[in-house]
Residue, then its C-alpha position, 0 to 999 in steps of 0.5 A: m499500499l501507499v501511504h500519500t502526504m498531501r497538503p498545497d504547499r508541502p511536498t506530495l511525501v509517499v511512504g511505501l508499507q505492506l500488512h504482514q500476517d505472522g501469526s496471530t499477529a498483523l505487521l507492517r513492514p516497509l514494502s520493499w522489506p527486506w530486500a532494500d538497504y534503505h528505507e526513506v518516505a518517497e516525493a512524489g508528483d508535483t516538483s515545484h516545492l522542492g526544496a520545502e521542508p517536509d510534514i513530518g507531522e503529516v506523515a506521522e498522522a498518515i502513518d498511525r491511520c493506516q496502522r489503526e484501520f489494519g491493526a498492525r504493530l508497526e516494524l520498520c529496518n534501514l531508516i536513516a538516521d534523522g531522516p524524514l521516515l524515522r522522525a515521524v515515527s519518532e513522533l508516533g512513540a516508536v521504540l527505536q534501534p540501531s538496525d545494518t551497517v552501512f558503509r561509504l566512501d567520500l570521494t571529495d576525498p584525494d586521499v581516499v580515492r587514492r587509496v582505493s584505487e592506487r592499492r599495491g595489491i591491485q595495482r600490481k593485479r593490473r598489471r599482471i591482468e593487463r600483461l593478457g588485453k587490455l582493460r576497461l571500464t563501461c557504463a550502462d546509463s539509461p533504461e536502454r541500456v541496463a535492459a541491452r546488459l542485464p543479462a549478460f550480468i544476469d549470467l555473470h551473479a548465475r555461475q559464479w554463485r552456483d551450487r553455492p549455499d551460501v547463496v541469498a535471493p538467487f538469481d532464478g529466472d522467474v521473478v527475481d529477474r523479472t524485478y530486476g527487469a522492471v526496477a531497471a526500465e523504470p528511470s525514476s530508478a536511475a539504474r547503473l550497470h557498471e560492467l569491467w572488461l578484459d578485452e571482450t570478455l566480461l570480469a565483472g558487473w555491479f548493479g546500483f544506482w545514482r542519486d544526488r551526487t551518491y552511487y549505492t551499489y547493490r549487486a555485484a558479480y565478478d568472473a571466478g575463473h579469473a579470481r585469484d586477480s580479484p576482479g571486483h576490485l579492479l572494478t571498485a577501484a575502476m568505478v569509484s575514480a571514474l565516479a570521482a572525476q564525474g564529480a560525485d560525493t558518495f560511494d556508498l556500498t549499502r549495509g553488510d559487515y563484510a570483509y572488503k568494506r574494511e579493508l577500504p578506507s569508508s566511513r561507518a554508519l548505523t540505519m535503524s529499526a523503529s517498531l511501534e506496538r500495535p493500537c486500538r482500533v477506532 
């Protein structure tokens, strides 16, 4: 369901929620749960009030009405600290707790960019693999281009994770593939697909999103046959250099406390979770 708040002098805000049933308990969770790395309100429709402060009280009232209508417990996770959604549910008295940690690279800091792109190990592996051919970075930056490249990315990911017991939400030839295709086809999603090539061989790819001078990583894949050369690290280094040159401010590695993120000169930030017991129906 989409909960709208509308005022003539403020942006039109939308909160996406989905209703679950856990035994006898009704739960309201984010519409994109559990797949999204961040949950927040969105602006919709007329953008003439862009920049105006959103009406947090109106958002809180809309969520409260929705919760009461369904008699549901509210469970939100991965909320942006100090964001409109967190502020709104705080007004309702929600219990707040730390959620997942996210990692970010500051691309406005030349030292950070240099440390990522010129690490000694990366330089050594780049020189070694370049003995076999020419490395190049490409970026599909429109719905049409992403759609054209998505099947190759899906195939690369499927081959990497085939028969591995730790795979999460693998491409299945059905709903997962179609979901990625639908997201990529939606212009407002700002989906991007970066690829690292060795001559005409696809070494690695990263499916992510571009918004407000920030690149958000989402799903990566690489050719396991070249694992010795760390194609994923080479792709990251190439992307950081390219995005910084294009004026990006942040390379957001999103949630997940993985070793490769800790090895990078990244900063850490907590997202928040919020829960609120179901109110009595009115």
